[in-house]
Backbone as XML, in Angstrom:
<?xml version="1.0"?>
<chain id="A" units="angstrom">
  <residue number="1" name="UNK">
    <atom name="N" x="-97.426" y="-45.273" z="30.817"/>
    <atom name="CA" x="-96.896" y="-45.831" z="32.046"/>
    <atom name="C" x="-95.636" y="-46.618" z="31.726"/>
  </residue>
  <residue number="2" name="UNK">
    <atom name="N" x="-94.546" y="-46.232" z="32.407"/>
    <atom name="CA" x="-93.305" y="-46.931" z="32.202"/>
    <atom name="C" x="-92.852" y="-47.651" z="33.458"/>
  </residue>
  <residue number="3" name="UNK">
    <atom name="N" x="-91.825" y="-48.496" z="33.338"/>
    <atom name="CA" x="-91.348" y="-49.234" z="34.434"/>
    <atom name="C" x="-91.120" y="-50.673" z="34.096"/>
  </residue>
  <residue number="4" name="UNK">
    <atom name="N" x="-90.693" y="-51.403" z="35.117"/>
    <atom name="CA" x="-90.421" y="-52.839" z="34.964"/>
    <atom name="C" x="-91.129" y="-53.533" z="36.068"/>
  </residue>
  <residue number="5" name="UNK">
    <atom name="N" x="-91.939" y="-54.542" z="35.675"/>
    <atom name="CA" x="-92.628" y="-55.452" z="36.665"/>
    <atom name="C" x="-92.107" y="-56.868" z="36.472"/>
  </residue>
  <residue number="6" name="UNK">
    <atom name="N" x="-91.948" y="-57.563" z="37.544"/>
    <atom name="CA" x="-91.457" y="-58.958" z="37.504"/>
    <atom name="C" x="-92.572" y="-59.777" z="38.206"/>
  </residue>
  <residue number="7" name="UNK">
    <atom name="N" x="-92.895" y="-60.986" z="37.643"/>
    <atom name="CA" x="-93.786" y="-61.893" z="38.190"/>
    <atom name="C" x="-93.114" y="-63.313" z="38.167"/>
  </residue>
  <residue number="8" name="UNK">
    <atom name="N" x="-92.867" y="-63.827" z="39.323"/>
    <atom name="CA" x="-92.156" y="-65.161" z="39.397"/>
    <atom name="C" x="-93.061" y="-66.181" z="39.914"/>
  </residue>
  <residue number="9" name="UNK">
    <atom name="N" x="-93.105" y="-67.336" z="39.220"/>
    <atom name="CA" x="-93.975" y="-68.460" z="39.583"/>
    <atom name="C" x="-93.194" y="-69.706" z="39.563"/>
  </residue>
  <residue number="10" name="UNK">
    <atom name="N" x="-93.314" y="-70.514" z="40.621"/>
    <atom name="CA" x="-92.702" y="-71.845" z="40.681"/>
    <atom name="C" x="-93.646" y="-72.832" z="40.067"/>
  </residue>
  <residue number="11" name="UNK">
    <atom name="N" x="-93.481" y="-73.182" z="38.794"/>
    <atom name="CA" x="-94.433" y="-74.061" z="38.093"/>
    <atom name="C" x="-94.276" y="-75.529" z="38.484"/>
  </residue>
  <residue number="12" name="UNK">
    <atom name="N" x="-93.197" y="-75.890" z="39.205"/>
    <atom name="CA" x="-93.062" y="-77.250" z="39.690"/>
    <atom name="C" x="-93.991" y="-77.487" z="40.826"/>
  </residue>
  <residue number="13" name="UNK">
    <atom name="N" x="-94.408" y="-76.465" z="41.546"/>
    <atom name="CA" x="-95.307" y="-76.656" z="42.697"/>
    <atom name="C" x="-96.552" y="-75.848" z="42.568"/>
  </residue>
  <residue number="14" name="UNK">
    <atom name="N" x="-96.696" y="-75.017" z="41.537"/>
    <atom name="CA" x="-97.903" y="-74.248" z="41.304"/>
    <atom name="C" x="-98.132" y="-73.138" z="42.302"/>
  </residue>
  <residue number="15" name="UNK">
    <atom name="N" x="-97.007" y="-72.438" z="42.713"/>
    <atom name="CA" x="-97.102" y="-71.327" z="43.659"/>
    <atom name="C" x="-96.245" y="-70.117" z="43.211"/>
  </residue>
  <residue number="16" name="UNK">
    <atom name="N" x="-96.708" y="-68.934" z="43.671"/>
    <atom name="CA" x="-95.789" y="-67.789" z="43.458"/>
    <atom name="C" x="-94.565" y="-67.894" z="44.250"/>
  </residue>
  <residue number="17" name="UNK">
    <atom name="N" x="-93.505" y="-67.376" z="43.753"/>
    <atom name="CA" x="-92.204" y="-67.434" z="44.427"/>
    <atom name="C" x="-92.004" y="-66.405" z="45.432"/>
  </residue>
  <residue number="18" name="UNK">
    <atom name="N" x="-92.914" y="-66.278" z="46.388"/>
    <atom name="CA" x="-92.952" y="-65.301" z="47.444"/>
    <atom name="C" x="-91.543" y="-65.334" z="48.203"/>
  </residue>
  <residue number="19" name="UNK">
    <atom name="N" x="-90.940" y="-64.147" z="48.339"/>
    <atom name="CA" x="-89.666" y="-64.053" z="49.030"/>
    <atom name="C" x="-88.419" y="-64.220" z="48.195"/>
  </residue>
  <residue number="20" name="UNK">
    <atom name="N" x="-88.555" y="-64.665" z="46.961"/>
    <atom name="CA" x="-87.379" y="-64.769" z="46.027"/>
    <atom name="C" x="-86.644" y="-63.443" z="45.944"/>
  </residue>
  <residue number="21" name="UNK">
    <atom name="N" x="-85.310" y="-63.467" z="46.125"/>
    <atom name="CA" x="-84.497" y="-62.308" z="46.054"/>
    <atom name="C" x="-84.198" y="-62.006" z="44.609"/>
  </residue>
  <residue number="22" name="UNK">
    <atom name="N" x="-84.368" y="-60.688" z="44.269"/>
    <atom name="CA" x="-84.093" y="-60.177" z="42.913"/>
    <atom name="C" x="-83.232" y="-58.966" z="43.026"/>
  </residue>
  <residue number="23" name="UNK">
    <atom name="N" x="-82.168" y="-58.936" z="42.248"/>
    <atom name="CA" x="-81.346" y="-57.737" z="42.123"/>
    <atom name="C" x="-81.571" y="-57.107" z="40.787"/>
  </residue>
  <residue number="24" name="UNK">
    <atom name="N" x="-81.573" y="-55.820" z="40.637"/>
    <atom name="CA" x="-81.721" y="-55.125" z="39.390"/>
    <atom name="C" x="-80.636" y="-54.061" z="39.290"/>
  </residue>
  <residue number="25" name="UNK">
    <atom name="N" x="-79.901" y="-54.171" z="38.180"/>
    <atom name="CA" x="-78.832" y="-53.130" z="37.853"/>
    <atom name="C" x="-79.250" y="-52.381" z="36.607"/>
  </residue>
  <residue number="26" name="UNK">
    <atom name="N" x="-78.919" y="-51.086" z="36.687"/>
    <atom name="CA" x="-79.276" y="-50.197" z="35.562"/>
    <atom name="C" x="-78.147" y="-50.166" z="34.523"/>
  </residue>
  <residue number="27" name="UNK">
    <atom name="N" x="-78.323" y="-49.322" z="33.501"/>
    <atom name="CA" x="-77.357" y="-49.259" z="32.381"/>
    <atom name="C" x="-75.950" y="-48.889" z="32.866"/>
  </residue>
  <residue number="28" name="UNK">
    <atom name="N" x="-75.856" y="-48.162" z="33.919"/>
    <atom name="CA" x="-74.530" y="-47.757" z="34.368"/>
    <atom name="C" x="-73.898" y="-48.741" z="35.365"/>
  </residue>
  <residue number="29" name="UNK">
    <atom name="N" x="-74.638" y="-49.897" z="35.534"/>
    <atom name="CA" x="-74.168" y="-50.947" z="36.495"/>
    <atom name="C" x="-74.532" y="-50.697" z="37.936"/>
  </residue>
  <residue number="30" name="UNK">
    <atom name="N" x="-75.157" y="-49.529" z="38.215"/>
    <atom name="CA" x="-75.555" y="-49.190" z="39.542"/>
    <atom name="C" x="-76.740" y="-50.041" z="39.982"/>
  </residue>
  <residue number="31" name="UNK">
    <atom name="N" x="-76.777" y="-50.412" z="41.232"/>
    <atom name="CA" x="-77.914" y="-51.104" z="41.773"/>
    <atom name="C" x="-79.142" y="-50.235" z="41.835"/>
  </residue>
  <residue number="32" name="UNK">
    <atom name="N" x="-80.269" y="-50.763" z="41.206"/>
    <atom name="CA" x="-81.573" y="-50.053" z="41.266"/>
    <atom name="C" x="-82.468" y="-50.674" z="42.288"/>
  </residue>
  <residue number="33" name="UNK">
    <atom name="N" x="-82.233" y="-51.920" z="42.640"/>
    <atom name="CA" x="-83.105" y="-52.761" z="43.436"/>
    <atom name="C" x="-82.393" y="-53.976" z="43.977"/>
  </residue>
  <residue number="34" name="UNK">
    <atom name="N" x="-82.634" y="-54.223" z="45.168"/>
    <atom name="CA" x="-82.209" y="-55.523" z="45.811"/>
    <atom name="C" x="-83.348" y="-55.861" z="46.711"/>
  </residue>
  <residue number="35" name="UNK">
    <atom name="N" x="-84.392" y="-56.608" z="46.210"/>
    <atom name="CA" x="-85.594" y="-56.812" z="46.890"/>
    <atom name="C" x="-86.094" y="-58.232" z="46.884"/>
  </residue>
  <residue number="36" name="UNK">
    <atom name="N" x="-87.262" y="-58.395" z="47.442"/>
    <atom name="CA" x="-87.909" y="-59.736" z="47.561"/>
    <atom name="C" x="-89.303" y="-59.700" z="46.879"/>
  </residue>
  <residue number="37" name="UNK">
    <atom name="N" x="-89.547" y="-60.766" z="46.184"/>
    <atom name="CA" x="-90.868" y="-60.894" z="45.508"/>
    <atom name="C" x="-91.977" y="-60.909" z="46.544"/>
  </residue>
  <residue number="38" name="UNK">
    <atom name="N" x="-93.074" y="-60.282" z="46.201"/>
    <atom name="CA" x="-94.248" y="-60.203" z="47.169"/>
    <atom name="C" x="-94.910" y="-61.586" z="47.319"/>
  </residue>
  <residue number="39" name="UNK">
    <atom name="N" x="-95.831" y="-61.705" z="48.221"/>
    <atom name="CA" x="-96.594" y="-62.980" z="48.379"/>
    <atom name="C" x="-97.331" y="-63.397" z="47.090"/>
  </residue>
  <residue number="40" name="UNK">
    <atom name="N" x="-97.687" y="-62.372" z="46.259"/>
    <atom name="CA" x="-98.373" y="-62.687" z="45.016"/>
    <atom name="C" x="-97.367" y="-63.040" z="43.885"/>
  </residue>
  <residue number="41" name="UNK">
    <atom name="N" x="-96.030" y="-62.918" z="44.196"/>
    <atom name="CA" x="-95.007" y="-63.251" z="43.169"/>
    <atom name="C" x="-94.531" y="-62.058" z="42.390"/>
  </residue>
  <residue number="42" name="UNK">
    <atom name="N" x="-94.865" y="-60.865" z="42.748"/>
    <atom name="CA" x="-94.552" y="-59.721" z="41.942"/>
    <atom name="C" x="-93.519" y="-58.803" z="42.598"/>
  </residue>
  <residue number="43" name="UNK">
    <atom name="N" x="-92.921" y="-57.940" z="41.773"/>
    <atom name="CA" x="-91.936" y="-56.926" z="42.151"/>
    <atom name="C" x="-91.832" y="-55.878" z="41.177"/>
  </residue>
  <residue number="44" name="UNK">
    <atom name="N" x="-91.814" y="-54.604" z="41.559"/>
    <atom name="CA" x="-91.739" y="-53.508" z="40.578"/>
    <atom name="C" x="-90.455" y="-52.752" z="40.715"/>
  </residue>
  <residue number="45" name="UNK">
    <atom name="N" x="-89.969" y="-52.169" z="39.590"/>
    <atom name="CA" x="-88.782" y="-51.397" z="39.534"/>
    <atom name="C" x="-88.905" y="-50.257" z="38.580"/>
  </residue>
  <residue number="46" name="UNK">
    <atom name="N" x="-88.398" y="-49.094" z="38.880"/>
    <atom name="CA" x="-88.410" y="-47.962" z="38.016"/>
    <atom name="C" x="-87.361" y="-48.067" z="36.917"/>
  </residue>
  <residue number="47" name="UNK">
    <atom name="N" x="-87.555" y="-47.331" z="35.821"/>
    <atom name="CA" x="-86.572" y="-47.356" z="34.717"/>
    <atom name="C" x="-86.171" y="-45.919" z="34.494"/>
  </residue>
  <residue number="48" name="UNK">
    <atom name="N" x="-84.982" y="-45.551" z="35.082"/>
    <atom name="CA" x="-84.514" y="-44.186" z="34.977"/>
    <atom name="C" x="-84.002" y="-43.762" z="33.583"/>
  </residue>
  <residue number="49" name="UNK">
    <atom name="N" x="-83.567" y="-44.726" z="32.771"/>
    <atom name="CA" x="-83.009" y="-44.300" z="31.485"/>
    <atom name="C" x="-83.047" y="-45.513" z="30.507"/>
  </residue>
  <residue number="50" name="UNK">
    <atom name="N" x="-82.864" y="-45.236" z="29.234"/>
    <atom name="CA" x="-82.699" y="-46.311" z="28.260"/>
    <atom name="C" x="-81.337" y="-47.003" z="28.417"/>
  </residue>
  <residue number="51" name="UNK">
    <atom name="N" x="-81.255" y="-48.181" z="27.912"/>
    <atom name="CA" x="-79.970" y="-48.879" z="27.952"/>
    <atom name="C" x="-80.199" y="-50.327" z="28.405"/>
  </residue>
  <residue number="52" name="UNK">
    <atom name="N" x="-79.087" y="-50.994" z="28.715"/>
    <atom name="CA" x="-79.113" y="-52.422" z="29.096"/>
    <atom name="C" x="-79.214" y="-52.598" z="30.586"/>
  </residue>
  <residue number="53" name="UNK">
    <atom name="N" x="-80.152" y="-53.434" z="30.998"/>
    <atom name="CA" x="-80.416" y="-53.762" z="32.385"/>
    <atom name="C" x="-80.116" y="-55.196" z="32.692"/>
  </residue>
  <residue number="54" name="UNK">
    <atom name="N" x="-79.930" y="-55.507" z="33.955"/>
    <atom name="CA" x="-79.770" y="-56.839" z="34.398"/>
    <atom name="C" x="-80.504" y="-57.231" z="35.648"/>
  </residue>
  <residue number="55" name="UNK">
    <atom name="N" x="-81.282" y="-58.189" z="35.579"/>
    <atom name="CA" x="-82.001" y="-58.770" z="36.753"/>
    <atom name="C" x="-81.326" y="-60.064" z="37.082"/>
  </residue>
  <residue number="56" name="UNK">
    <atom name="N" x="-81.059" y="-60.266" z="38.376"/>
    <atom name="CA" x="-80.465" y="-61.522" z="38.852"/>
    <atom name="C" x="-81.468" y="-62.162" z="39.853"/>
  </residue>
  <residue number="57" name="UNK">
    <atom name="N" x="-81.810" y="-63.371" z="39.558"/>
    <atom name="CA" x="-82.844" y="-64.085" z="40.296"/>
    <atom name="C" x="-82.113" y="-65.142" z="41.149"/>
  </residue>
  <residue number="58" name="UNK">
    <atom name="N" x="-82.282" y="-65.158" z="42.439"/>
    <atom name="CA" x="-81.579" y="-66.055" z="43.346"/>
    <atom name="C" x="-82.342" y="-67.275" z="43.586"/>
  </residue>
  <residue number="59" name="UNK">
    <atom name="N" x="-82.416" y="-68.128" z="42.609"/>
    <atom name="CA" x="-83.254" y="-69.276" z="42.563"/>
    <atom name="C" x="-82.819" y="-70.397" z="43.505"/>
  </residue>
  <residue number="60" name="UNK">
    <atom name="N" x="-81.566" y="-70.720" z="43.537"/>
    <atom name="CA" x="-81.038" y="-71.802" z="44.452"/>
    <atom name="C" x="-81.320" y="-71.506" z="45.856"/>
  </residue>
  <residue number="61" name="UNK">
    <atom name="N" x="-81.028" y="-70.332" z="46.348"/>
    <atom name="CA" x="-81.333" y="-69.988" z="47.747"/>
    <atom name="C" x="-82.764" y="-70.065" z="48.049"/>
  </residue>
  <residue number="62" name="UNK">
    <atom name="N" x="-83.658" y="-69.635" z="47.159"/>
    <atom name="CA" x="-85.045" y="-69.632" z="47.404"/>
    <atom name="C" x="-85.570" y="-71.073" z="47.536"/>
  </residue>
  <residue number="63" name="UNK">
    <atom name="N" x="-85.128" y="-72.019" z="46.646"/>
    <atom name="CA" x="-85.608" y="-73.395" z="46.834"/>
    <atom name="C" x="-85.107" y="-73.984" z="48.089"/>
  </residue>
  <residue number="64" name="UNK">
    <atom name="N" x="-83.819" y="-73.722" z="48.481"/>
    <atom name="CA" x="-83.336" y="-74.294" z="49.701"/>
    <atom name="C" x="-84.180" y="-73.774" z="50.920"/>
  </residue>
  <residue number="65" name="UNK">
    <atom name="N" x="-84.507" y="-72.444" z="50.892"/>
    <atom name="CA" x="-85.373" y="-71.830" z="51.991"/>
    <atom name="C" x="-86.703" y="-72.468" z="52.035"/>
  </residue>
  <residue number="66" name="UNK">
    <atom name="N" x="-87.210" y="-72.910" z="50.870"/>
    <atom name="CA" x="-88.573" y="-73.540" z="50.792"/>
    <atom name="C" x="-88.459" y="-75.034" z="51.233"/>
  </residue>
  <residue number="67" name="UNK">
    <atom name="N" x="-87.297" y="-75.561" z="51.491"/>
    <atom name="CA" x="-87.156" y="-76.932" z="51.909"/>
    <atom name="C" x="-87.100" y="-77.938" z="50.767"/>
  </residue>
  <residue number="68" name="UNK">
    <atom name="N" x="-86.976" y="-77.365" z="49.558"/>
    <atom name="CA" x="-86.876" y="-78.174" z="48.348"/>
    <atom name="C" x="-85.429" y="-78.688" z="48.252"/>
  </residue>
  <residue number="69" name="UNK">
    <atom name="N" x="-85.261" y="-80.035" z="48.126"/>
    <atom name="CA" x="-83.858" y="-80.579" z="48.080"/>
    <atom name="C" x="-83.176" y="-80.198" z="46.709"/>
  </residue>
  <residue number="70" name="UNK">
    <atom name="N" x="-82.259" y="-79.272" z="46.767"/>
    <atom name="CA" x="-81.389" y="-78.990" z="45.659"/>
    <atom name="C" x="-79.960" y="-79.019" z="46.125"/>
  </residue>
  <residue number="71" name="UNK">
    <atom name="N" x="-79.040" y="-79.400" z="45.226"/>
    <atom name="CA" x="-77.609" y="-79.496" z="45.650"/>
    <atom name="C" x="-76.979" y="-78.119" z="45.865"/>
  </residue>
  <residue number="72" name="UNK">
    <atom name="N" x="-75.818" y="-78.121" z="46.436"/>
    <atom name="CA" x="-75.018" y="-76.910" z="46.499"/>
    <atom name="C" x="-73.746" y="-77.102" z="45.703"/>
  </residue>
  <residue number="73" name="UNK">
    <atom name="N" x="-73.569" y="-76.372" z="44.607"/>
    <atom name="CA" x="-74.456" y="-75.364" z="44.114"/>
    <atom name="C" x="-75.631" y="-76.032" z="43.416"/>
  </residue>
  <residue number="74" name="UNK">
    <atom name="N" x="-76.771" y="-75.261" z="43.359"/>
    <atom name="CA" x="-77.907" y="-75.767" z="42.652"/>
    <atom name="C" x="-77.674" y="-75.654" z="41.125"/>
  </residue>
  <residue number="75" name="UNK">
    <atom name="N" x="-78.452" y="-76.480" z="40.415"/>
    <atom name="CA" x="-78.326" y="-76.356" z="38.986"/>
    <atom name="C" x="-78.576" y="-74.960" z="38.492"/>
  </residue>
  <residue number="76" name="UNK">
    <atom name="N" x="-79.598" y="-74.352" z="39.052"/>
    <atom name="CA" x="-79.902" y="-72.920" z="38.845"/>
    <atom name="C" x="-79.636" y="-72.183" z="40.182"/>
  </residue>
  <residue number="77" name="UNK">
    <atom name="N" x="-78.534" y="-71.515" z="40.286"/>
    <atom name="CA" x="-78.137" y="-70.852" z="41.549"/>
    <atom name="C" x="-78.632" y="-69.420" z="41.470"/>
  </residue>
  <residue number="78" name="UNK">
    <atom name="N" x="-77.901" y="-68.560" z="40.810"/>
    <atom name="CA" x="-78.273" y="-67.136" z="40.538"/>
    <atom name="C" x="-78.370" y="-67.001" z="39.038"/>
  </residue>
  <residue number="79" name="UNK">
    <atom name="N" x="-79.555" y="-66.678" z="38.504"/>
    <atom name="CA" x="-79.761" y="-66.592" z="37.117"/>
    <atom name="C" x="-79.853" y="-65.080" z="36.690"/>
  </residue>
  <residue number="80" name="UNK">
    <atom name="N" x="-78.870" y="-64.699" z="35.877"/>
    <atom name="CA" x="-78.893" y="-63.374" z="35.324"/>
    <atom name="C" x="-79.740" y="-63.260" z="34.102"/>
  </residue>
  <residue number="81" name="UNK">
    <atom name="N" x="-80.443" y="-62.145" z="33.926"/>
    <atom name="CA" x="-81.182" y="-61.847" z="32.728"/>
    <atom name="C" x="-80.883" y="-60.473" z="32.289"/>
  </residue>
  <residue number="82" name="UNK">
    <atom name="N" x="-80.231" y="-60.342" z="31.062"/>
    <atom name="CA" x="-79.880" y="-59.061" z="30.538"/>
    <atom name="C" x="-80.811" y="-58.630" z="29.408"/>
  </residue>
  <residue number="83" name="UNK">
    <atom name="N" x="-81.390" y="-57.455" z="29.533"/>
    <atom name="CA" x="-82.338" y="-56.983" z="28.497"/>
    <atom name="C" x="-82.220" y="-55.500" z="28.338"/>
  </residue>
  <residue number="84" name="UNK">
    <atom name="N" x="-82.691" y="-55.074" z="27.127"/>
    <atom name="CA" x="-82.549" y="-53.703" z="26.773"/>
    <atom name="C" x="-83.896" y="-52.954" z="26.853"/>
  </residue>
  <residue number="85" name="UNK">
    <atom name="N" x="-83.800" y="-51.698" z="27.210"/>
    <atom name="CA" x="-84.983" y="-50.811" z="27.215"/>
    <atom name="C" x="-84.638" y="-49.562" z="26.308"/>
  </residue>
  <residue number="86" name="UNK">
    <atom name="N" x="-85.387" y="-49.554" z="25.190"/>
    <atom name="CA" x="-85.164" y="-48.530" z="24.228"/>
    <atom name="C" x="-86.191" y="-47.413" z="24.320"/>
  </residue>
  <residue number="87" name="UNK">
    <atom name="N" x="-87.363" y="-47.626" z="24.923"/>
    <atom name="CA" x="-88.428" y="-46.612" z="24.911"/>
    <atom name="C" x="-88.970" y="-46.522" z="26.329"/>
  </residue>
  <residue number="88" name="UNK">
    <atom name="N" x="-88.670" y="-45.388" z="27.060"/>
    <atom name="CA" x="-89.115" y="-45.252" z="28.387"/>
    <atom name="C" x="-90.645" y="-45.109" z="28.510"/>
  </residue>
  <residue number="89" name="UNK">
    <atom name="N" x="-91.325" y="-44.845" z="27.454"/>
    <atom name="CA" x="-92.736" y="-44.693" z="27.488"/>
    <atom name="C" x="-93.459" y="-46.044" z="27.549"/>
  </residue>
  <residue number="90" name="UNK">
    <atom name="N" x="-92.706" y="-47.120" z="27.219"/>
    <atom name="CA" x="-93.306" y="-48.486" z="27.305"/>
    <atom name="C" x="-93.121" y="-49.082" z="28.757"/>
  </residue>
  <residue number="91" name="UNK">
    <atom name="N" x="-93.912" y="-50.080" z="28.933"/>
    <atom name="CA" x="-93.911" y="-50.854" z="30.148"/>
    <atom name="C" x="-93.261" y="-52.193" z="29.904"/>
  </residue>
  <residue number="92" name="UNK">
    <atom name="N" x="-92.343" y="-52.672" z="30.735"/>
    <atom name="CA" x="-91.647" y="-53.929" z="30.557"/>
    <atom name="C" x="-91.989" y="-54.931" z="31.675"/>
  </residue>
  <residue number="93" name="UNK">
    <atom name="N" x="-92.696" y="-55.952" z="31.249"/>
    <atom name="CA" x="-93.190" y="-56.987" z="32.211"/>
    <atom name="C" x="-92.287" y="-58.261" z="31.951"/>
  </residue>
  <residue number="94" name="UNK">
    <atom name="N" x="-91.685" y="-58.789" z="33.005"/>
    <atom name="CA" x="-90.805" y="-59.966" z="32.922"/>
    <atom name="C" x="-91.402" y="-61.056" z="33.737"/>
  </residue>
  <residue number="95" name="UNK">
    <atom name="N" x="-92.125" y="-61.988" z="33.020"/>
    <atom name="CA" x="-92.649" y="-63.201" z="33.785"/>
    <atom name="C" x="-91.532" y="-64.286" z="33.838"/>
  </residue>
  <residue number="96" name="UNK">
    <atom name="N" x="-91.267" y="-64.783" z="34.984"/>
    <atom name="CA" x="-90.280" y="-65.869" z="35.181"/>
    <atom name="C" x="-91.029" y="-67.028" z="35.633"/>
  </residue>
  <residue number="97" name="UNK">
    <atom name="N" x="-90.969" y="-68.168" z="34.870"/>
    <atom name="CA" x="-91.543" y="-69.440" z="35.282"/>
    <atom name="C" x="-90.367" y="-70.317" z="35.575"/>
  </residue>
  <residue number="98" name="UNK">
    <atom name="N" x="-90.382" y="-70.950" z="36.709"/>
    <atom name="CA" x="-89.129" y="-71.713" z="37.102"/>
    <atom name="C" x="-89.490" y="-72.999" z="37.796"/>
  </residue>
  <residue number="99" name="UNK">
    <atom name="N" x="-88.430" y="-73.893" z="37.741"/>
    <atom name="CA" x="-88.415" y="-75.086" z="38.534"/>
    <atom name="C" x="-86.965" y="-75.204" z="39.002"/>
  </residue>
  <residue number="100" name="UNK">
    <atom name="N" x="-86.586" y="-76.177" z="39.830"/>
    <atom name="CA" x="-85.213" y="-76.264" z="40.205"/>
    <atom name="C" x="-84.238" y="-76.589" z="39.008"/>
  </residue>
  <residue number="101" name="UNK">
    <atom name="N" x="-84.861" y="-77.024" z="37.889"/>
    <atom name="CA" x="-84.073" y="-77.489" z="36.816"/>
    <atom name="C" x="-84.229" y="-76.747" z="35.491"/>
  </residue>
  <residue number="102" name="UNK">
    <atom name="N" x="-84.980" y="-75.712" z="35.491"/>
    <atom name="CA" x="-85.175" y="-74.939" z="34.272"/>
    <atom name="C" x="-85.982" y="-73.710" z="34.456"/>
  </residue>
  <residue number="103" name="UNK">
    <atom name="N" x="-86.037" y="-72.794" z="33.489"/>
    <atom name="CA" x="-86.782" y="-71.601" z="33.627"/>
    <atom name="C" x="-87.139" y="-71.056" z="32.264"/>
  </residue>
  <residue number="104" name="UNK">
    <atom name="N" x="-88.158" y="-70.173" z="32.221"/>
    <atom name="CA" x="-88.593" y="-69.441" z="31.084"/>
    <atom name="C" x="-88.769" y="-67.977" z="31.459"/>
  </residue>
  <residue number="105" name="UNK">
    <atom name="N" x="-88.121" y="-67.081" z="30.767"/>
    <atom name="CA" x="-88.199" y="-65.714" z="31.065"/>
    <atom name="C" x="-88.300" y="-64.922" z="29.776"/>
  </residue>
  <residue number="106" name="UNK">
    <atom name="N" x="-89.236" y="-64.020" z="29.703"/>
    <atom name="CA" x="-89.540" y="-63.275" z="28.494"/>
    <atom name="C" x="-90.167" y="-61.977" z="28.771"/>
  </residue>
  <residue number="107" name="UNK">
    <atom name="N" x="-90.353" y="-61.139" z="27.807"/>
    <atom name="CA" x="-91.091" y="-59.912" z="27.921"/>
    <atom name="C" x="-92.548" y="-60.200" z="27.737"/>
  </residue>
  <residue number="108" name="UNK">
    <atom name="N" x="-93.320" y="-59.944" z="28.778"/>
    <atom name="CA" x="-94.741" y="-60.200" z="28.717"/>
    <atom name="C" x="-95.534" y="-59.012" z="28.249"/>
  </residue>
  <residue number="109" name="UNK">
    <atom name="N" x="-96.783" y="-59.176" z="28.267"/>
    <atom name="CA" x="-97.701" y="-58.123" z="27.800"/>
    <atom name="C" x="-98.396" y="-57.384" z="28.865"/>
  </residue>
  <residue number="110" name="UNK">
    <atom name="N" x="-97.684" y="-56.957" z="29.914"/>
    <atom name="CA" x="-98.369" y="-56.203" z="30.945"/>
    <atom name="C" x="-98.818" y="-54.827" z="30.584"/>
  </residue>
</chain>
């Protein structure tokens, strides 16, 4: 099973980041996805080829939409994450744990 899954959680309030906008670009820079995280905090994306990918998480906009007081620009406005996919047979899970002031993003064990 191949592909990319994203799971976003606001650890400052203990909730999934439902509605958070995520953009995904493939190795050629083309847009693969411009979507919103589900109510459970998840989002899936296909992996058409090996290479470098970029996910952009629109954290500042999401916190403002939630009524959380963050400045403009927010400390974390749009957070890019660049990662490589070398083996299309593998599955790549990206858990993002965030607050208005920090984040943790890594390859998980999905």
